[in-house]
C-alpha positions in Angstrom: 158.4 149.3 -151.2 160.3 152.3 -149.9 162.3 152.0 -146.7 159.8 154.1 -144.6 156.9 151.7 -145.5 159.1 148.7 -145.0 159.8 149.8 -141.4 156.1 150.3 -140.8 155.0 146.8 -141.9 157.8 145.0 -140.1 156.4 142.3 -137.9 156.8 143.1 -134.2 158.9 140.4 -132.5 156.2 139.7 -129.9 153.4 139.2 -132.4 151.6 135.9 -132.3 148.7 134.6 -134.3 146.6 131.7 -132.9 149.5 131.1 -130.4 152.3 130.9 -133.0 155.2 133.4 -133.6 156.2 134.3 -137.2 158.9 135.8 -139.3 157.9 137.6 -142.5 158.6 134.4 -144.5 156.6 132.0 -142.3 153.7 134.5 -142.0 153.6 134.7 -145.8 153.5 130.9 -145.9 150.7 130.8 -143.3 148.7 133.3 -145.3 149.0 131.1 -148.4 147.8 128.2 -146.3 144.8 130.2 -145.1 143.9 131.0 -148.7 144.4 127.5 -150.0 143.0 125.4 -147.2 141.1 127.7 -144.9 137.5 128.7 -144.3 136.2 131.8 -146.0 137.0 134.0 -143.0 140.6 132.6 -142.8 141.0 133.2 -146.6 140.2 136.8 -146.0 142.8 137.0 -143.3 145.4 135.4 -145.6 144.7 137.9 -148.3 145.1 140.8 -146.0 148.4 139.4 -144.6 149.8 139.2 -148.1 148.6 142.7 -148.9 150.2 144.0 -145.7 153.5 142.3 -146.5 153.7 143.3 -150.2 155.5 146.2 -151.7 152.6 148.6 -152.0 152.2 151.7 -149.8 148.4 151.1 -149.8 145.8 148.6 -148.6 142.8 148.4 -150.9 139.5 148.1 -148.9 135.9 149.0 -149.3 133.5 151.4 -147.6 130.7 149.7 -145.6 128.0 150.6 -148.1 125.4 151.7 -145.5 124.7 154.9 -147.4 125.2 153.6 -150.9 127.1 151.0 -152.8 130.4 149.9 -151.2 133.2 151.9 -152.8 136.9 150.7 -153.2 139.2 153.0 -151.3 143.0 153.0 -150.9 144.3 153.4 -147.3 148.0 154.2 -146.7 149.8 151.6 -144.5 151.4 154.6 -142.8 148.0 155.8 -141.7 147.1 152.3 -140.4 150.3 152.2 -138.5 149.6 155.6 -136.8 146.0 154.5 -136.1 147.3 151.4 -134.3 149.7 153.4 -132.2 146.8 155.8 -131.2 144.6 152.9 -130.1 147.4 151.3 -128.0 148.0 154.7 -126.3 144.4 155.6 -125.7 143.3 152.2 -124.3 146.7 151.3 -122.6 147.3 148.2 -124.7 151.0 147.3 -124.7 152.9 144.5 -126.4 151.7 141.0 -125.5 148.1 142.2 -125.2 145.8 139.3 -125.8 143.2 140.2 -128.5 140.4 138.4 -130.2 139.6 139.0 -133.9 135.9 138.3 -134.6 135.1 140.9 -137.2 135.0 140.1 -140.9 138.4 141.2 -142.5 136.7 142.4 -145.7 136.2 145.8 -144.1 138.6 148.2 -142.3 137.6 147.3 -138.7 138.7 143.7 -139.2 141.8 144.7 -141.1 142.8 147.1 -138.3 142.6 144.4 -135.6 145.3 142.4 -137.5 147.3 145.5 -138.3 147.3 146.5 -134.6 148.6 143.0 -133.6 151.3 143.1 -136.2 152.5 146.6 -135.3 152.1 146.5 -131.5 153.2 142.9 -130.8 149.8 141.6 -129.7 148.8 137.9 -129.2 145.9 137.7 -131.6 143.5 134.7 -131.9 140.9 134.3 -134.6 137.2 133.5 -134.1 134.5 132.9 -136.7 132.9 136.4 -137.4 129.3 135.5 -136.6 126.5 136.9 -134.5 127.7 135.3 -131.2 131.5 135.0 -131.6 132.2 134.2 -128.0 130.1 131.0 -127.8 133.1 128.8 -128.6 135.7 130.9 -126.7 136.9 129.6 -123.4 139.8 132.0 -122.4 140.0 135.6 -121.4 141.2 138.4 -123.6 142.5 141.9 -122.9 140.8 143.5 -126.0 138.2 142.8 -128.7 136.1 144.7 -131.2 132.5 143.9 -132.2 129.5 145.3 -134.0 126.4 146.2 -131.8 124.7 143.1 -133.1 127.5 140.8 -132.0 127.7 142.6 -128.6 123.9 142.1 -128.1 124.4 138.4 -128.7 127.4 138.0 -126.5 126.2 139.5 -123.2 126.3 136.2 -121.3 130.1 135.7 -122.1 131.4 139.3 -121.9 133.3 138.4 -118.7 135.9 136.9 -121.1 136.8 140.4 -122.4 138.5 143.1 -120.4 138.1 146.0 -122.8 135.7 146.0 -125.8 135.2 148.6 -128.5 131.9 148.5 -130.5 131.3 150.2 -133.9 129.8 149.9 -137.3 126.4 151.2 -136.1 124.7 152.9 -133.2 124.3 151.1 -129.9 120.5 151.1 -129.1 119.2 152.5 -125.8 117.8 149.0 -124.9 121.3 147.5 -125.3 122.9 150.4 -123.3 120.5 149.5 -120.4 121.7 145.9 -120.5 125.3 146.9 -120.4 125.1 148.8 -117.2 125.9 145.9 -114.9 128.6 144.4 -117.1 132.2 144.7 -115.7 133.9 144.7 -119.1 134.9 148.3 -120.1 132.9 149.0 -123.2 133.5 151.9 -125.5 131.4 153.0 -128.5 133.5 154.3 -131.3 133.0 156.9 -134.0 134.8 156.6 -137.3 134.7 155.4 -140.8 136.9 153.8 -143.5 138.3 157.1 -144.5 139.6 157.8 -141.0 141.0 154.2 -140.6 138.3 153.2 -138.1 137.8 155.2 -134.9 138.8 158.8 -134.3 136.6 159.3 -131.2 135.2 157.1 -128.4 132.9 157.2 -125.5 132.6 154.8 -122.5 129.1 153.6 -122.5 128.9 151.5 -119.3 130.7 153.5 -116.7 128.9 153.5 -113.4 130.3 157.0 -112.7 128.9 158.6 -115.8 125.3 159.9 -115.1 124.8 161.9 -118.3 122.1 160.6 -120.6 123.9 161.8 -123.7 127.5 160.9 -123.3 129.7 162.9 -125.7 132.4 161.4 -127.9 136.0 162.4 -127.1 138.5 162.4 -129.9 141.6 160.3 -130.0 145.1 161.9 -129.6 146.0 164.4 -132.4 142.4 164.6 -133.6 140.3 167.8 -133.6 136.8 168.4 -134.9 134.7 171.3 -136.1 131.4 171.7 -138.0 130.4 173.2 -141.3 127.4 175.4 -142.2 125.1 172.3 -142.1 126.3 171.5 -138.5 128.0 168.4 -140.0 131.2 167.2 -138.4 134.6 168.0 -140.0 137.5 165.8 -138.8 141.2 166.9 -138.8 143.4 163.9 -138.2 146.7 164.2 -140.1 148.1 161.0 -138.7 145.4 159.0 -140.5 144.1 161.3 -143.3 146.0 163.9 -145.4 143.0 166.1 -145.8 140.1 167.1 -143.4 137.2 164.6 -143.7 133.9 166.3 -144.2 131.1 164.0 -143.0 127.3 164.0 -143.3 126.9 163.5 -139.5 125.1 166.2 -137.7 126.5 166.9 -134.3 126.3 169.2 -131.3 129.8 170.5 -131.0 131.0 170.9 -127.4 134.6 171.7 -128.1 137.3 170.9 -130.6 137.7 167.5 -128.9 134.1 166.7 -127.8 130.8 166.3 -129.6 127.4 164.7 -129.4 126.2 162.7 -132.4 122.7 163.6 -133.5 122.2 161.7 -136.8 122.9 161.5 -140.5 121.9 164.6 -142.5 120.8 162.3 -145.4 118.3 160.7 -143.0 116.7 164.0 -141.8 113.0 164.2 -142.4 111.6 167.6 -143.3 107.9 167.4 -142.3 106.0 170.6 -142.9 109.2 172.6 -142.4 110.1 170.8 -139.1 113.5 168.9 -139.3 113.3 165.6 -137.6 116.3 163.4 -136.8 115.3 159.7 -137.1 118.2 158.5 -134.9 117.1 160.6 -132.0 113.4 159.5 -132.3 114.5 155.9 -132.6 116.4 156.2 -129.2 113.1 157.0 -127.6 111.0 154.4 -129.4 113.5 151.6 -128.7 112.2 151.4 -125.1 108.8 150.2 -126.2 109.5 148.4 -129.5 111.0 144.9 -129.2 111.6 144.1 -132.9 114.0 145.6 -135.5 112.7 149.0 -136.7 113.5 152.4 -138.0 111.7 155.7 -138.8 112.0 157.6 -142.0 110.2 160.0 -144.3 107.9 159.2 -147.2 106.3 161.7 -149.6 103.2 163.5 -148.4 101.1 166.0 -150.3 100.5 168.3 -147.4 103.7 168.0 -145.3 106.2 167.3 -148.1 107.4 164.3 -146.1 105.6 162.5 -143.3 107.4 160.5 -140.6 106.5 156.8 -140.6 107.7 153.7 -138.7 109.1 150.7 -140.6 109.1 147.4 -138.7 110.9 144.2 -139.7 108.4 141.5 -138.8 106.5 138.6 -140.4 103.1 139.7 -139.1 101.5 143.1 -139.2 102.9 145.1 -136.2 101.2 147.9 -134.3 102.8 149.8 -131.4 100.6 150.4 -128.4 99.5 154.1 -128.3 99.6 154.0 -124.5 103.3 153.1 -124.7 104.0 155.9 -127.1 102.1 158.4 -125.0 104.4 157.8 -122.0 107.5 158.6 -124.1 108.9 162.2 -124.3 108.0 162.6 -127.9 107.2 165.9 -129.5 104.0 165.7 -131.5 106.0 165.9 -134.7 108.0 162.9 -133.6 105.1 160.5 -133.4 105.0 158.3 -136.6 102.0 159.0 -138.8 101.8 155.3 -140.0 103.4 151.9 -139.3 104.6 149.7 -142.2 105.6 146.1 -141.6 108.2 144.6 -144.0 109.3 141.0 -144.1 113.0 142.1 -144.3 115.1 145.3 -144.4 117.9 145.8 -146.9 121.3 145.4 -145.2 125.0 145.6 -146.2 127.2 142.5 -146.2 128.3 143.3 -142.6 124.8 143.8 -141.3 124.3 147.6 -141.5 120.8 148.8 -142.3 120.3 150.5 -145.7 117.6 152.9 -144.8 117.3 154.7 -148.2 117.3 151.4 -150.2 114.7 149.9 -147.8 112.4 152.9 -148.2 112.8 153.0 -152.0 111.9 149.3 -152.2 108.8 150.0 -150.1 107.7 152.9 -152.2 108.2 150.9 -155.5 106.1 148.1 -154.0 103.4 150.7 -153.0 103.2 152.1 -156.5 102.9 148.6 -158.0 99.8 148.1 -155.9 
């Protein structure tokens, strides 16, 4: 390990894990104990700690796999260090911040919670990364990160968290409604493995914010632009050597602010009309109370037709009266409803739209 990297991975003197302080040697010993004696989630923590403390400049992790198979990717420890500093500055999280780790450490979001604690001198506690991680927590924390699914299952105990970031998937309109009366400061994040988690955030439960579409604002030293597809380009030299060209279609408001519209790979071209499933789902979420998504399937006349996929054990039909009251353009109304017993998801719970649709179409052909 070169001297620069060695300085970056040095353990902050105020760092604590599960209430205990550590030196490099004792933390390495604790990591081995997690691996040898711990539960699977503790074993993952142990492996990351050893990776952080070793001589490599990189951490090996994997992309989430929501748009394809998870891919291995090398992240510079230097970039993780700068990302941690940016989070501390943006959210005002100094040394001795109490934080709860309840994300799986197999992916970058969980790894970064540990890296922040090590770099910034936080007091980090570990909880089992499950759907309702706060159910066995009985103390208050300054900071926590969750997925939307975890947040939805933790509403009754959010008073234990002062500031919460949520990422790894879009927050549904129904969940946004339920967050309005919550005192915890909750921020939706935008980012990816390649940008070492979030590069933009938006407060989603501010009582002052009256806009329906709240824009994302970039973190310090991050600027954004768009390409000819209207897809976001991220320039964040502190966490990525090169600009990151995404497949996220956005409405660009400035070089620091944007509104996310959806994934270009999800766009449905129906008779020449481009439809963004994510925007349609926001409207439908107010009248559909089961897991669902909309997507395109082949159609002889339109090329693609928009259909609704519902995850349910029984055939599901939405009420046409409910749909009629929504502000849906005629092209945005699903032409058919298909009920599936289960959707394809990644290991950390993200919906795999394309794979689910492909499985459905193969099953249709078989019949």
